[in-house]
Structure formats: structure tokens, C-alpha cells
N, C-alpha and C positions, 0 to 999 in steps of 0.2 A: 504493500500500500504506500510506503514512503517513496519508493522510486516512481510509482504511478502518479503520486501527488506532484512531485517535481516535474514530471513530464507534462502533466495537464496544465500546471501553472505556466510553463514555458510555451506550450502551444497556445494558450489563451493570450499571453502577452504578445506573441508574434503574429496574431491573426490567423491561427490554424493553417499556416502554409499559404496564405493569400499573397505572398511575395511582398507584403507591406505590413506595417504595424497597424494599419487601419483596414477594417473590413468594408467592402462595398455591399450594397443590398443583395446583389446576386450571390456573393460568397456567403453572406450571412444566411440566406435562405437555404443553402446547401447544408448548413450545420443543424438545421431544425429537424426534430422528429416530426412524424406525420401529425401527431396529436399534441404538438407543443402549445404552450400558453405564453402570451405576452402581456405583462402587467406594466402599465404606465400611470403615473400619478394624475388623478383627475379624469381618467378615462376608464370605460369598462374593459375588462380583460378581453383579449382576442384569442380565439382557440383555433388551432390547426395551421399547418404550414401553408395551406392554400389561402387562408385568410390573412395570415401574418405577412407573408412575402410581399404581396402588393401594397399593403399598408406601409411597411418599412421602406419599400422602393419609392413610394409617393412622398414620404416624409424626410428621408435622410440621404445624404451623399456618401457618408462613411462614418464609422464608429471605431474607436480604439478602446481597449480595456487594459487597465493596469491592475492586475490581481494583487490582492493583499495576502490572501491565504486560500487554502483548499482543504477539504476533508474528503477522503475516499473511503467507501465502505470496505469492510474486511473482505467481502466477496469480489471487490474490484469492478462491480458493474454499475455503481452509482457514485456520484461525487457532487459536492457543492463547492462553488468558488464564489468569492466576493472581492470587491475592490472598487476602484474608481473608473468611471467611463468619461469619454469625451466624444461628443457627437456633433457632426457638422450637418446642418439641415440644407434643404434645397436652395435657400436664400443665402447660403454661406455663413450663417450665424452659428457660432459654436456654443454648445450647451454641455454642462458637466454635472456630475453627481456621483451617486454610488449605486452599485448593482449587486445582485445575488443571482447566480445561475445554478440550476439543477441540471446535471449532465447524466445521461444514461447511455449504456452501450447498446448499439444496434446488433443485428444478427451477425454482422461481419466483424464485430469487436471495436468499431469506431465510436468515439464519443459523439453523441448527438445532444443538442440543446433541448431540454424538455420544458424548462421554465426560465424565462428571462424577466427579471423584476428590476426595475430601475426607479430611483428616487432622485429628482434633481436637487442640486445643492441650493441652499437658500442664501 
């Protein structure tokens, strides 16, 4: 679990192989589980990759995550990460705050984002 924790933190910090520290909406959508949940302050939760992907594409240009810590289950199939995010919207405004992510393994053993919860900084 300790080595998987370090690996997950490194992957989250580098955009999960997006070749940049910030994820684009298309790359973000690839990380989502089919039944993912998106929670944003002041809005109703959005459920499913098919609903989340167009909403994120409509709203943001890119997002970067700076993880603070992660916890991986003893079985290695579930993890939670939390840290700070920095998001650039379509008008090039930058927003930041804190996030918590619930990661689950898919059938191929890849980490998939199950819950993405963000709270803007005040």
C-alpha cells in the first residue's frame, strides 16, 4: 500500500500521463469511471461520465492538482487523495481551492476517478 500510495500521488501530481501538469477536459474524462460523481460547491452533484464530461468541457480549459496526501486500502483497489486544485475556466480566469478524490481500480487495474469533490478557496 505504501508504494501504491507514492505512485498514485505522483500520477495525480503529473496529470496521469497527460504530458503536462494540467489536465484538459478530454484527458480528465478518460480518468472517470462510468458511474463517477462530480460535486461542486453551490451546484447539484452530477452523476456518470456521460454527464460529467460535457459539463467539464463546457466549463474548464485545464485543471492541475497538487496532492497533499493519499490513503490506499489494504486490498489496493480503492484510494482517496486530497490536496489543492487550480482550474482555468473558458474565460481564462483561474480558480483554486481544495479537492478530495475517491479512486477505484477498473477491471484492467487502472485507477479511475469515482468521486471528484472540490471546494473553492475563500
